[in-house]
C-alpha positions as CSV (number, residue, x, y, z in Angstrom):
1,X,0.0,0.0,0.0
2,X,1.9,3.1,-1.2
3,X,0.3,6.5,-1.0
4,X,1.5,9.7,0.4
5,X,0.2,13.0,1.6
6,X,-0.2,15.1,4.7
7,X,-3.6,15.0,6.5
8,X,-5.0,16.9,9.5
9,X,-5.9,14.7,12.5
10,X,-9.5,14.0,11.6
11,X,-8.7,13.2,7.9
12,X,-5.8,11.0,9.0
13,X,-7.9,9.1,11.5
14,X,-10.6,8.6,8.8
15,X,-8.0,7.5,6.3
16,X,-6.6,4.9,8.7
17,X,-10.1,3.5,9.3
18,X,-10.7,3.4,5.5
19,X,-7.4,1.6,4.8
20,X,-7.7,-0.9,7.7
21,X,-11.1,-1.9,6.2
22,X,-9.3,-2.7,2.9
23,X,-6.6,-4.9,4.4
24,X,-7.2,-8.5,3.5
25,X,-4.6,-10.3,5.6
26,X,-5.1,-10.8,9.3
27,X,-4.1,-9.8,11.8
28,X,-4.0,-6.2,10.7
29,X,-0.8,-4.5,11.9
30,X,-0.6,-0.7,12.1
31,X,2.4,1.3,13.2
32,X,1.8,4.9,14.4
33,X,5.2,6.7,14.4
34,X,6.2,10.1,15.8
35,X,8.0,12.0,18.5
36,X,6.5,12.5,22.0
37,X,3.5,14.8,22.3
38,X,2.4,14.3,18.7
39,X,-0.9,12.6,19.5
40,X,0.0,9.0,18.9
41,X,-1.8,7.7,22.0
42,X,-4.9,9.6,21.4
43,X,-5.0,8.5,17.7
44,X,-4.5,4.9,18.6
45,X,-7.3,5.1,21.3
46,X,-9.8,6.6,18.8
47,X,-9.1,4.0,16.1
48,X,-9.2,1.1,18.6
49,X,-12.5,2.3,20.1
50,X,-14.0,2.7,16.5
51,X,-13.1,-0.9,15.5
52,X,-14.0,-2.4,18.9
53,X,-17.5,-1.0,18.3
54,X,-17.5,-2.5,14.8
55,X,-16.6,-6.0,16.2
56,X,-13.0,-6.1,15.0
57,X,-11.1,-6.8,18.2
58,X,-8.5,-4.1,18.5
59,X,-5.4,-4.2,20.7
60,X,-3.7,-0.8,21.4
61,X,-0.1,-1.0,22.6
62,X,1.5,1.9,24.4
63,X,5.2,2.1,24.8
64,X,7.6,-0.4,23.3
65,X,6.6,-3.6,21.6
66,X,8.6,-6.8,22.2
67,X,9.4,-10.2,20.8
68,X,7.0,-12.1,22.9
69,X,4.0,-10.1,21.6
70,X,4.8,-11.0,17.9
71,X,5.4,-14.6,18.8
72,X,2.0,-14.6,20.3
73,X,0.6,-13.0,17.1
74,X,2.3,-15.8,15.1
75,X,1.1,-18.7,17.3
76,X,-2.3,-17.7,18.8
77,X,-5.0,-18.4,16.2
78,X,-7.6,-16.4,18.3
79,X,-5.6,-13.3,17.5
80,X,-5.7,-13.8,13.7
81,X,-8.9,-11.8,13.1
82,X,-7.9,-8.7,14.9
83,X,-6.3,-5.2,14.6
84,X,-3.1,-4.3,16.4
85,X,-2.1,-0.6,16.8
86,X,1.5,0.0,17.8
87,X,2.7,3.2,19.5
88,X,6.2,4.0,18.2
89,X,8.0,7.1,19.6
90,X,10.5,7.4,16.8
91,X,10.7,7.8,13.0
92,X,10.7,5.0,10.4
93,X,13.4,4.6,7.7
94,X,14.6,2.0,5.2
95,X,18.1,1.2,4.1
96,X,19.0,1.0,0.4
97,X,18.2,-2.7,0.3
98,X,14.6,-2.0,1.5
99,X,15.0,-3.3,5.0
100,X,13.6,-1.3,7.9
101,X,16.4,0.5,9.7
102,X,15.4,-0.1,13.2
103,X,15.8,-2.1,16.4
104,X,14.1,-4.8,18.3
105,X,11.2,-2.6,19.6
106,X,10.1,-1.4,16.2
107,X,6.8,-3.2,15.1
108,X,8.1,-3.3,11.5
109,X,11.3,-5.0,12.4
110,X,9.5,-7.5,14.7
111,X,6.9,-8.3,12.1
112,X,9.5,-8.9,9.4
113,X,11.7,-11.1,11.7
114,X,9.0,-13.1,13.5
115,X,5.9,-13.0,11.1
116,X,7.9,-12.9,7.9
117,X,6.0,-9.8,6.7
118,X,5.9,-6.0,7.2
119,X,3.2,-4.2,9.1
120,X,0.2,-3.2,6.9
121,X,0.1,0.5,7.5
122,X,2.8,3.0,8.6
123,X,1.6,6.4,9.7
124,X,3.7,9.3,10.8
125,X,2.2,11.9,13.1
126,X,3.7,15.1,14.4
127,X,3.0,18.5,15.9
128,X,4.5,21.2,13.6
129,X,4.8,23.6,16.5
130,X,7.0,21.2,18.4
131,X,9.0,19.5,15.7
132,X,8.6,21.3,12.4
133,X,8.2,18.1,10.4
134,X,8.6,14.4,10.6
135,X,11.1,12.4,8.6
136,X,10.9,8.8,7.5
137,X,9.0,6.4,5.3
138,X,5.2,6.3,5.8
139,X,2.1,5.5,3.9
140,X,1.0,9.0,4.9
141,X,1.6,11.6,7.5
142,X,-0.8,13.4,10.0
143,X,0.0,17.0,11.0
144,X,-1.5,17.5,14.4
145,X,-0.9,21.1,15.7
146,X,-3.6,20.5,18.4
147,X,-1.7,17.8,20.2
148,X,-1.1,18.5,23.9
149,X,2.3,18.6,25.5
150,X,2.1,16.3,28.4
151,X,3.7,17.3,31.7
152,X,6.8,15.6,32.8
153,X,6.1,13.5,36.0
154,X,9.0,12.9,38.4
């Protein structure tokens, strides 16, 4: 699925919903990439709530993903017909051979190395007032100037 463009938050949320409905293979894997305070958690929560109401079980992961989760996706047949939304607080890139330049917490890296496939949808999200722009390789990008900067808790 290759497309591009920059959407506002509502358009981007609706585009994710539209594209998830078009994905044939299951489970559906969606990576939401962006720096802190860009709106990743809120976007994931909205999409998860939408699909849970539409009877597509949705799993929303905050923080880092891990090997055991993808092994469970590979082995647990009850998770086959489901949507998985991954919160990734970084940007996504590929090297010249087409492999994801990443590390063991990236959902794309984990999907390729454990499931033998990439994630289905890669979305970048950023707040232009905090970061200017987002770099990386995405199906599309969401500009979210309304995201809220969370307080640092000590």
